[in-house]
C-alpha positions in Angstrom: 0.0 0.0 0.0 1.2 3.6 -0.8 1.5 5.7 2.3 0.9 9.5 1.8 2.8 11.7 4.3 1.8 15.3 4.6 3.4 18.4 6.2 1.1 21.4 5.8 2.0 25.1 5.9 -0.8 26.0 5.2 -17.8 32.2 33.9 -17.2 36.0 34.0 -13.9 37.8 34.7 -13.2 38.7 38.3 -14.6 42.2 37.8 -17.7 41.2 36.0 -16.9 42.8 32.8 -17.7 39.9 30.4 -20.2 41.3 27.8 -22.8 39.4 25.9 -21.5 38.1 22.6 -22.0 35.3 20.2 -20.9 32.2 22.1 -17.4 31.1 21.2 -17.6 27.9 19.3 -20.9 28.8 17.8 -21.5 29.0 14.0 -19.2 31.4 12.2 -20.7 34.6 10.6 -22.7 34.2 7.4 -19.8 35.8 5.5 -17.6 32.8 6.4 -18.4 29.9 4.1 -16.1 27.1 5.2 -17.8 24.2 7.1 -16.2 22.0 9.7 -18.0 18.6 9.9 -17.2 16.8 13.2 -16.9 13.1 13.3 -18.8 10.9 15.6 -16.3 9.1 17.8 -16.9 5.8 19.5 -14.9 6.6 22.5 -13.5 3.7 24.5 -13.4 3.9 28.3 -11.2 7.0 29.1 -7.7 6.2 30.3 -6.2 8.5 33.0 -4.0 11.3 31.9 -0.4 11.2 33.1 0.1 12.5 36.7 0.0 16.2 36.9 -1.5 16.7 33.4 -5.0 18.0 32.6 -7.0 18.7 29.5 -8.3 22.3 29.3 -11.8 23.5 30.0 -13.0 20.0 31.0 -12.8 18.9 27.4 -12.5 15.2 26.6 -9.6 13.7 24.7 -9.3 10.5 22.7 -6.2 8.3 23.0 -4.6 7.4 19.7 -2.4 4.3 20.0 -2.0 1.1 18.1 -5.6 0.2 18.5 -8.1 1.7 16.0 -9.9 4.8 16.9 -13.1 4.9 14.8 -14.5 8.1 13.2 -17.8 8.1 11.4 -19.9 10.8 9.6 -23.3 9.0 9.3 -25.1 12.3 8.1 -22.5 13.2 5.4 -24.7 14.3 2.5 -23.9 12.9 -1.0 -23.3 16.4 -2.4 -20.9 17.5 0.2 -17.2 17.5 -0.9 -14.8 17.9 1.9 -11.1 18.3 1.0 -9.2 17.9 4.4 -9.3 15.8 7.4 -8.1 17.4 10.7 -7.3 16.3 14.3 -6.1 18.6 17.1 -3.5 18.1 19.7 -5.2 17.7 23.1 -2.2 17.2 25.3 1.4 18.6 24.8 3.6 16.4 22.6 7.4 15.9 23.1 8.2 13.6 20.3 7.6 12.8 16.6 4.5 10.9 15.7 3.0 9.3 12.6 -0.8 8.6 12.8 -2.4 6.7 10.0 -5.9 7.4 8.8 -7.3 4.4 7.0 -10.5 2.7 5.8 -11.3 0.1 8.4 -12.9 -2.4 6.1 -10.6 -2.2 3.1 -7.5 -1.2 5.0 -6.6 1.4 2.4 -4.5 4.2 3.9 -6.1 7.6 3.2 -3.0 9.5 4.6 -0.6 9.8 7.6 -0.6 12.7 10.0 3.0 13.8 10.6 3.0 15.4 14.0 6.3 16.6 15.5 6.4 18.1 18.9 2.8 19.2 18.6 1.5 21.9 20.9 -1.9 22.0 22.7 -4.8 23.3 20.4 -2.6 22.7 17.3 -4.6 21.3 14.3 -2.9 18.9 11.8 -4.4 17.9 8.6 -4.2 15.6 5.6 -6.0 16.0 2.2 -8.9 13.8 1.2 -9.9 13.0 -2.4 -13.3 12.5 -3.9 -12.6 8.7 -3.8 -11.7 8.9 -0.1 -14.9 10.7 0.6 -17.1 8.1 -1.2 -15.4 5.4 0.7 -15.5 7.0 4.2 -19.3 7.5 3.7 -19.5 3.6 3.6 -16.8 2.7 6.1 -15.9 5.7 8.2 -12.2 6.1 9.1 -9.9 4.8 11.8 -6.8 6.3 13.3 -3.8 4.3 14.6 -0.4 5.1 15.8 2.5 4.1 13.6 5.3 6.0 15.3 6.0 7.6 18.7 4.2 7.5 22.1 0.4 7.4 22.3 -1.2 10.7 21.6 -4.2 12.6 22.8 -6.5 14.5 20.5 -9.5 16.6 21.3 -12.7 14.7 21.0 -15.7 16.5 22.5 -16.7 18.8 25.3 -19.0 21.7 26.1 -18.1 24.7 24.0 -15.5 22.9 21.9 -15.7 24.4 18.5 -16.0 22.1 15.5 -12.6 23.2 14.4 -11.0 21.3 17.3 -12.9 18.1 16.9 -11.8 15.6 14.4 -13.5 16.9 11.3 -13.7 17.2 7.6 -13.2 20.6 6.1 -15.6 21.8 3.4 -14.3 24.9 1.7 -16.0 26.6 -1.3 -13.4 29.2 -2.2 -14.3 31.9 0.2 -12.0 34.9 0.7 -9.2 33.7 3.1 -9.0 36.9 5.0 -12.7 36.8 5.7 -12.3 33.2 6.9 -9.3 34.3 9.0 -11.5 37.0 10.8 -14.2 34.4 11.4 -11.7 32.0 13.1 -10.4 34.9 15.2 -13.9 35.6 16.5 -14.3 32.1 17.9 -12.6 29.8 20.3 -10.7 28.2 17.4 -7.7 30.6 18.0 -7.4 29.9 21.7 -4.0 28.9 22.9 -2.3 27.7 26.1 -2.3 30.4 28.8 1.3 31.5 28.0 3.1 33.6 25.5 1.0 31.8 22.9 -2.4 33.0 24.2 -0.9 36.4 25.0 -0.1 36.8 21.3 -3.8 36.0 20.4 -5.2 38.3 23.1 -3.0 41.3 22.0 -4.2 40.6 18.4 -7.8 40.5 19.4 -7.7 43.7 21.3 -5.7 45.5 18.6 -8.2 44.6 16.0 -11.1 45.4 18.3 -10.0 49.1 18.1 -11.0 49.0 14.5 -14.8 49.6 14.0 -15.2 46.7 11.6 -13.8 44.3 14.3 -15.1 45.9 17.5 -16.8 42.6 18.4 -13.4 41.0 19.0 -13.1 42.8 22.3 -15.8 40.5 23.6 -14.0 37.5 22.1 -10.9 38.5 24.1 -13.0 38.7 27.3 -14.4 35.3 26.6 -10.9 33.9 26.0 -9.8 35.1 29.4 -13.0 33.8 30.9 -11.9 30.2 30.0 -8.9 30.7 32.4 -10.4 32.9 35.1 -13.1 30.9 37.0 -14.7 32.4 40.1 -12.0 35.0 40.2 -9.2 32.4 40.3 -6.7 31.5 37.7 -7.3 28.0 36.3 -5.1 26.8 33.6 -2.5 24.3 32.3 0.9 25.5 31.2 2.6 25.1 27.9 3.3 21.5 28.7 -0.2 20.7 29.9 0.8 20.7 33.6 -1.8 21.9 36.0 -0.7 25.4 37.1 -3.7 26.9 38.9 -3.1 30.1 40.7 0.6 30.4 40.0 3.1 31.6 37.3 5.1 28.8 35.6 7.7 31.1 34.2 8.3 34.5 32.5 6.7 33.3 29.3 3.5 32.7 31.1 2.9 36.3 32.1 2.0 37.8 28.8 -1.7 37.1 29.0 -1.8 39.5 31.9 -1.3 42.3 29.4 -4.8 41.5 28.0 -6.2 41.4 31.6 -4.6 44.7 32.4 -6.4 46.3 29.3 -9.7 44.7 30.0 -9.8 44.9 33.8 -7.0 47.1 35.1 -8.2 46.9 38.7 -8.3 43.0 38.7 -6.7 41.6 41.9 -5.2 38.8 39.7 -2.6 41.3 38.4 -0.9 40.9 41.8 -0.1 37.3 40.7 2.5 38.3 38.0 3.7 41.2 40.1 4.6 38.9 42.9 6.3 36.5 40.6 8.4 39.3 38.8 9.4 40.7 42.2 11.0 37.3 43.1 12.7 36.6 39.8 15.3 39.2 38.8 19.0 39.6 38.7 21.3 42.4 40.0 20.4 44.6 37.0 16.7 44.2 37.5 16.2 41.8 34.6 13.3 39.5 35.2 14.3 36.0 34.1 14.0 32.3 34.6 17.0 30.8 36.3 20.2 32.3 34.8 18.9 32.7 31.3 18.2 36.1 29.7 15.8 35.7 26.8 14.3 38.1 24.3 10.8 36.8 25.1 11.0 38.8 28.3 10.9 42.1 26.4 7.4 41.1 25.3 6.2 38.7 28.0 7.4 40.8 30.9 8.3 44.3 29.8 5.0 44.9 28.0 2.5 43.7 30.7 4.7 45.6 33.3 4.3 48.8 31.3 0.5 48.4 31.1 0.1 47.7 34.7 2.6 50.5 35.6 0.7 53.0 33.4 -2.7 52.0 34.8 -1.5 52.4 38.4 0.6 55.5 37.7 3.4 53.6 39.2 6.8 55.1 38.2 8.8 52.1 39.6 6.9 49.6 37.5 7.3 51.7 34.4 11.1 52.1 34.9 11.2 48.3 35.5 9.5 47.7 32.2 12.0 49.9 30.4 14.9 47.9 32.1 13.5 44.7 30.5 14.1 46.2 27.1 17.3 48.0 27.6 19.3 45.3 29.3 18.0 42.7 26.9 18.9 44.8 23.9 22.5 45.2 25.3 22.9 41.6 26.2 21.5 40.1 23.0 22.3 42.4 20.0 25.7 43.6 19.0 24.6 45.5 15.9 25.4 42.6 13.6 24.0 39.5 15.3 20.9 38.9 17.4 20.8 36.0 20.0 17.7 35.0 21.6 19.3 33.7 24.9 22.4 34.4 27.0 23.3 32.2 30.0 24.6 34.1 33.1 26.8 31.4 34.2 29.1 31.2 31.1 27.8 33.8 28.8 26.8 31.1 26.3 24.5 32.5 23.5 21.7 30.7 21.8 19.4 30.8 18.8 21.4 33.0 16.6 19.4 35.3 14.3 16.2 33.3 14.9 13.2 35.2 13.5 10.9 34.7 16.4 13.6 35.7 18.9 14.1 38.9 17.0 10.3 39.4 16.9 10.0 39.2 20.6 12.6 41.9 21.2 11.1 44.1 18.5 7.5 43.7 19.4 8.1 43.9 23.1 9.9 47.1 22.6 7.3 48.5 20.2 4.4 47.8 22.4 6.1 48.8 25.6 7.1 52.2 24.2 3.6 52.8 22.8 2.2 52.1 26.2 4.6 54.5 27.9 4.8 57.1 25.2 3.7 59.8 27.6 7.2 59.6 29.1 10.0 62.0 28.2 12.9 59.6 28.8 12.5 57.2 25.9 15.1 58.7 23.4 17.6 55.9 24.2 15.0 53.2 23.8 13.7 54.6 20.5 17.2 54.8 19.1 17.8 51.0 20.1 14.5 50.1 18.5 15.5 52.0 15.3 18.8 50.2 15.1 17.3 46.8 15.4 14.5 47.6 13.0 16.9 49.0 10.4 19.0 45.9 10.8 16.1 43.4 10.3 14.7 45.1 7.2 17.9 44.2 5.3 17.1 40.5 5.4 13.4 40.6 4.3 12.8 38.0 1.6 11.3 38.8 -1.9 8.0 37.1 -0.7 7.7 39.7 2.1 8.6 37.2 4.9 11.7 36.4 6.9 13.6 33.2 6.8 13.4 31.2 10.1 17.1 32.2 10.7 17.0 35.6 9.0 20.5 35.6 7.6 20.2 32.2 6.1 18.0 32.6 3.1 18.2 28.9 2.3 16.0 28.1 5.5 12.3 28.4 4.7 10.4 31.4 6.1 8.6 31.3 9.4 5.2 33.1 9.1 4.8 33.7 12.8 8.3 35.2 13.2 7.7 37.3 10.2 4.3 38.5 11.4 5.8 39.5 14.7 8.7 41.4 13.1 6.3 43.2 10.7 3.8 44.1 13.5 6.7 45.8 15.3 7.7 47.7 12.2 4.2 48.8 11.6 3.7 50.0 15.1 7.0 51.9 14.9 5.9 53.6 11.7 2.4 54.3 13.1 4.0 56.1 16.1 6.5 58.0 14.0 9.6 56.3 15.3 10.3 54.6 11.9 10.1 55.9 8.4 7.8 54.9 5.5 10.3 52.1 4.5 9.4 50.3 7.6 5.7 50.5 6.9 6.2 49.3 3.3 8.1 46.3 4.6 5.2 45.6 6.9 2.8 45.8 4.0 4.8 43.4 2.0 4.8 40.9 4.9 1.1 41.2 5.3 0.6 40.2 1.6 3.0 37.3 2.0 1.2 36.0 5.0 -2.1 35.9 3.3 -0.6 33.3 0.9 -0.1 31.0 3.9 -3.8 31.1 5.1 -5.6 27.8 4.8 -9.0 28.0 2.9 -10.7 28.5 6.3 -8.3 31.1 7.5 -5.8 29.4 9.8 -2.3 30.5 9.4 0.1 27.9 8.1 3.8 28.0 7.3 4.8 28.5 11.0 8.0 26.9 12.2 7.2 24.5 14.9 7.8 25.4 18.6 11.4 25.4 19.4 11.1 22.4 21.8 12.0 20.3 18.7 15.4 22.2 18.4 17.0 24.1 15.6 17.3 21.1 13.3 13.5 20.9 13.1 13.3 24.7 12.6 15.8 24.7 9.8 14.0 22.0 7.7 10.9 22.5 5.7 8.5 21.2 8.4 5.9 23.8 8.9 2.5 23.8 10.9 -0.7 25.7 11.6 -0.3 27.6 14.8 -2.8 30.1 16.2 -0.3 32.2 18.1 0.9 33.2 14.6 -2.6 34.3 13.8 -2.5 36.6 16.9 0.7 38.2 15.6 -0.8 38.6 12.2 -3.7 40.4 13.8 -1.4 42.8 15.5 0.2 43.6 12.1 -3.2 44.1 10.3 -4.4 46.4 13.1 -1.2 48.5 13.1 -1.5 49.0 9.3 -5.1 50.0 9.4 
């Protein structure tokens, strides 16, 4: 039998501010024409999750191992022509997996999901042909594990959007940006409560400032309401560990920027403030262990700035600027940018990695915009301009940036590109950068649209760096909703 392998690019808040809105997970607006047809799953008795792990929002997962997991579509109409089959990661993955989709009676393999280091909420897909559809109407499909440890995929649960259930995608050639905005207005773009969800919340709130997308402010509120239950923080971290009421690391504090915008008086803002106060070095840089990372400019500096501004707290505002200044000095020498520096031995990591550069640029742009009332930002604006000018030199002809920006032979990373371009667009919007920066951001926006799936998800994203640089340098690319949040920030800044 021929095996086909596929890698595709392509509860109220504590202050009671949750507004009425179309329920997340409900049908998309009429302007969106894609349809997601969930499978009926004959779930076996549920096996316990590993100790300390939890599936989000009380949703059920299905175990995919060497035994067949049956999927059926008993109501699939004869005139419906789906083109893709998707499953969504329901528990963090730390290895490489191959999952076969096959016809249970004939045994014919429809395709193989190639899932490497998958992240929670991440969809993976394979194409289905007209012949596949005719056969699955008769037989259904079955999934079985061919490589790696058993996997968990989302199966069902209250409020779970069809996009997260095993489903067939029916697309009729609708405008991809229209579909993108439809996905952004539902729970289909939710991410782990970490830097990932923070990217999405910032994108939703930025877009909501535009009249055409004002409803996305309610979507942001409802995102946060998934994690704030009865005034308490209830969530699983980036590796699916139960992390209720505490901060798992500096990358986990970015979502509080969204909370600070929606509910600046929330008592939950004390949670990151207490964490930050306990995790800094002699120069005031907030970090995990002894590692200085560029993420902190965005995940720490930016929410600190928002909280400091809301409270009129001069010390917090100065601390936010410290996160930018010291990271810039430690990680960029004018020719090379490093994502990390170890305090113990000065070892540097992730040389000229697009997403690492995006975190520094975007954290700086958003923090300076939040604190633009200050009169002591000249040094910070100059540093921002220097990094912005440097990164524009490596933009590709397609408007994107290679995953390692000075290595054009490496494929682009749409998420890193969106983050870089969003920062350039904000800089131009604020008058810190010239029209060339805005033009670069516009070119990136055009390039990103080419990587949207027919139903508006952003593909072409380099997988999370838990798989290491080898995986990033190859041509393996995924759908990743945090990249959609970065794209939303870009679109809003160019409006």
